[in-house]
C-alpha positions in Angstrom: 105.9 76.1 106.4 102.7 77.5 104.9 102.0 74.1 103.4 102.3 72.4 106.8 100.0 75.0 108.3 97.4 74.4 105.6 97.9 70.6 105.6 98.7 70.4 102.0 101.7 69.0 100.1 104.4 71.5 99.3 104.5 70.4 95.7 101.1 71.8 95.0 102.0 75.3 96.3 103.3 76.3 92.8 99.9 75.6 91.4 98.1 77.9 93.9 98.3 81.2 92.1 98.0 79.8 88.6 94.3 80.9 88.4 93.9 84.6 88.5 90.3 84.1 89.9 91.7 82.3 92.9 94.0 85.2 93.8 91.2 87.7 93.4 88.8 85.6 95.4 91.3 85.1 98.2 92.3 88.8 98.2 88.6 89.7 98.5 88.2 87.3 101.4 91.3 88.6 103.2 90.2 92.2 102.8 86.8 91.4 104.3 88.4 89.3 107.1 90.9 92.0 108.0 88.5 94.9 107.5 90.6 96.5 104.7 89.4 98.7 101.8 90.9 98.5 98.3 93.1 101.3 97.0 91.4 103.2 94.2 91.4 106.5 92.4 89.6 108.2 95.2 92.3 107.1 97.6 95.1 108.1 95.2 93.7 111.7 95.1 93.2 111.8 98.8 96.7 110.7 99.7 98.3 112.9 97.0 96.6 116.0 98.6 97.3 114.7 102.1 101.0 114.2 101.4 101.4 117.7 99.9 101.5 119.3 103.4 104.5 117.2 104.3 106.1 117.8 100.9 106.0 121.5 101.7 108.4 120.7 104.6 110.7 118.1 102.9 111.4 116.7 99.5 113.0 113.6 100.9 111.4 110.6 99.2 112.0 108.2 102.0 110.3 110.5 104.5 107.3 111.0 102.2 107.0 107.3 101.3 107.3 106.2 105.0 104.6 108.7 106.1 102.4 107.7 103.2 102.6 104.0 104.0 101.9 104.6 107.7 98.8 106.7 106.8 97.5 104.1 104.3 97.9 101.4 107.0 96.3 103.7 109.6 93.2 104.1 107.3 93.1 100.4 106.8 93.6 100.4 103.1 95.4 97.8 101.1 98.9 99.1 100.2 99.2 99.8 96.5 102.2 98.7 94.4 105.5 100.5 94.9 105.4 102.4 91.6 102.0 103.9 92.6 103.4 105.0 96.0 106.3 106.6 94.1 103.9 108.4 91.8 101.9 109.8 94.7 105.1 111.1 96.4 106.3 112.7 93.1 102.9 114.3 92.6 103.0 115.7 96.2 106.5 117.1 95.6 105.4 118.7 92.3 102.4 120.3 94.0 104.5 121.6 96.9 107.0 123.0 94.5 104.3 124.9 92.6 102.9 126.3 95.9 106.3 127.5 97.0 107.0 129.0 93.5 103.7 130.8 93.5 104.2 132.1 97.0 107.7 133.4 96.1 106.6 135.1 92.9 103.2 136.5 93.7 104.6 139.8 94.8 106.6 140.3 91.6 105.4 142.9 89.1 105.3 142.2 85.4 108.8 143.8 84.8 110.4 141.5 87.4 108.7 138.4 85.9 109.9 139.3 82.4 113.4 139.9 83.7 113.5 136.4 85.2 
């Protein structure tokens, strides 16, 4: 189908992605054409913090991942690979757990903390 749309023979389709430079060049062109930004370390940190608020309400991975994907799309950023999305969700859950633990234990005195 794509070969027909591009007006090329289907047999050469397998050769398309053989050059890494071709994939990078075309990805760059598509990002520009679609007005998307790449996903980098800055975005990783931003979304891990952003997702922590939701992780304080639920630890359901599907809910977190769905919200994360929607927000990444809303901000017009290229979706990162699934393992990176999973890592962001896990980090948000860990942060939320630390916040909950600290809020539950901040009123305990030293004797209570040692007893636990």
